[in-house]
N, C-alpha and C positions, 0 to 999 in steps of 0.2 A: 780466714780458714783455720787459724791456729798454727802451732808449731808442726810443720810437716803434715798438717791437716789429717792426723790420725795414722800416718805411715808407721811411726814407731810402735804404736799400740798393736797394729796389725802384724807387724814383723815379729813381735814377741809370741804370737800364736802359731808361728810357722816352724816346721822342722828346719834345721840348719844344714842338711845334707841332701844332695840330689842323687846320691849313689848308694844309699843304704836305707833300710826300712821297706815298707810295702811300696808297690808301684804308685799308689795314691799319695803316700807321703813323699816320695821322690818328686812327683809332680808338684806338690806344694813347696818342696824345697827349691824348685826352679823359681817360683814366685818370691821366695825369701831372698834368693840370690839377686833378683832384680830390685826388690825394695831396699835391700842394704845399700846398693849402689845409688838408688834414687835419693835416699836419705843423705848419703855422703855428698851428693851434688846439689842438694836443695838450697844450700847457702850461697851458691854461685848466682850472680846476676845474669839473667838471660832476657833478651829483648823479644817480646811477643811479635809474631808475624802480623803485619797489618792485614786486616780482612779485605780480600779482593776476590769477588765472585768469579772473575775471569780466570782464576787459578784453582788448582786442586786444593781443598782446605787441609789436606794431610801433608802434602809434600811441597806445595807452592809452585809446581810446574803449571804452565798454561793448560787450560782445559776448557773445551767448548761444548762438551756433552750437554744435551738438554734432558737426558734421562737420569743421570747421576751426577752429584757434585764432584765425585772422585774420578781420577784419571785411570784407575785400575781397580780390580777386585782386591789386590794386595793392599792398596792404600785404604780401601774401605775397611778391611779386616784390622789393619794397624790402628786406624782411628777408633774403631769400636773397642779394641782392647784397651787403649789408653783411657778412654772415657769410662770403661767398666772399672778399671783399677782406681782411677781418681774418684769416681762417684762412690764406689764401694768403701774407699778409705774415709771419705768425708762423712758418709752416712753411718759408718760402722758395720755395714752389711758384709764387709769383706772378712769378718771373723768367722763366717760360716764356712765350714771345712769343704763342703761340696762345691761351693763357689770358688774356693781356693784351688781345689783340684782342677776345676774347669779352666780357670784362668792360667794355671801353670801349664796345662796341656796346650792351651791356645798360644801361649808365649813360645813354647818349645817348637810348635809347628811354624810359627812366624820366623824363628831363627833357622829353620831348615832341617829340624830333627824329626819331621813326620809326626805320627800319632802312635807312639809305643803303647800307651795304655789302651787305646781303642783296639790296637792290633792284638793285644793280650786277651781281649774279651771275645775274639772270634772263635767260635766252636771248632774243634778239630775236624769235625765232619765237613764244615764249610771250607776249611783250609784245603782239605783233600779234594773237594769238589772243584775249587778254583784252579788248583794245580793240574788236575786231570783235564779240565776244560781247555787248558793251554797246552795240552800234550806233553806236560812235564817240563816245558821249556820256559825260561825267563822271558817275559814280554818285552824286556828292554834290550838285552844283549844276545838272547838265544841260547845261553848256557843252561845247564840243568837247574830247574827251579827248586828251591829248598824252602821257601817261605812265601808269604803274601804281604802286600801292603795296599794302601788306599789309592784309588784313581783320582778322586776329586774330594768330596767331603769326608767327614768322619763316620759316615753311615757304614754299618757292618754287613749290609746285605751283599750277597755274592756278586750282584751286578756292579757294585762299587769297589770290588776287590780285584787285584791282578796278581798273577804268579810272578815271582822274581827270585833271583839268586841273592845271596847275602850281600854281595858287592853293590847290587843295584837297588837294594831295599832302601827306601827313604826313611823308614822308621828306625831311629837310632836310640839306644838307651838314654834315659835322662842323665845329664851330666857328661855325656861323651865329649871328649876334647876335640874330636874331628868336626863336631858341630860348633862348639863354643869358640874354637880358634880360627874358624873360617873368616875371611875378610868381611864377607857380608854380615855374618852374625856379630862380629865385633862392632861394626859400624851401627847396626840396627840396635844392638843392646845399649850402646851409649846414647842413642837418640831416645829410646824408650825411657831410660833412666832420667834423662834431662826433662822430658815432657811430663813424666809422672811425679818427679820430685819438685818441679817448679811450683811455687805458691800461686802463681798466676798462669792461666792457660797459655801455652806458647803458640799453638796453632788454633785457628778458628773452631775446629771440630773437637778440641780437647775439653771444652766446658761441658761437663756432664749435665748441668742444670739448664743452660741456655741454648745449647746447640739444637738447631732445627734445620735439617738438610733441605726441607721443602722451601723454607724462606730463602736459603742460600741459592737454591736453584732458580727460584723466582727472580731474585736479584740479577742473576746471570742472564736470564732470558730477557728481562727488562732492559738491561744494558745493551743487548744485541738488537733491539728493535730500532 
């Protein structure tokens, strides 16, 4: 793969701040933050997890699903993110700024910061419509609603938006310490850096070129017969 398989070169194309510049540049800064740590960890020896179709290929927990190789939607999203970064670094495609923005947003969402860029793109008319639909009340705690956030995906249609107060809003500005310093984010950030920085795929689903979820699922089903 070469030294850090292109991570250094990709890092040089990214902004170094998550808290200044345009919202798009701050999203790209989130990715730079991750790649810097991945590069720092890339020289450490990590033992790849042995492929075992009876387990989730992302987290290694037992998984018997016959529909998905993953034990949860979160594991599926994390696996997709790791492959996208590793594959984009190897091919050089990750120099594309739109791809950098998309992956920075995805990482921020995985860390628990919601989708601040998608939220910023919601028209003011839609914001008012969502808040009025909720009777002006936060859909989480019942306090006065002052903003909106996403219910499920990053889709900005009103049906996928909910009225919330600032305290209950999941979307936090890029670089917010309340996101980065949470126990969950600290642990996940370290895991992502290890898996992205490793010269060899650490989990079965990390290999951007060879991973095929259908084959993995077939192996699981065959083992259960």
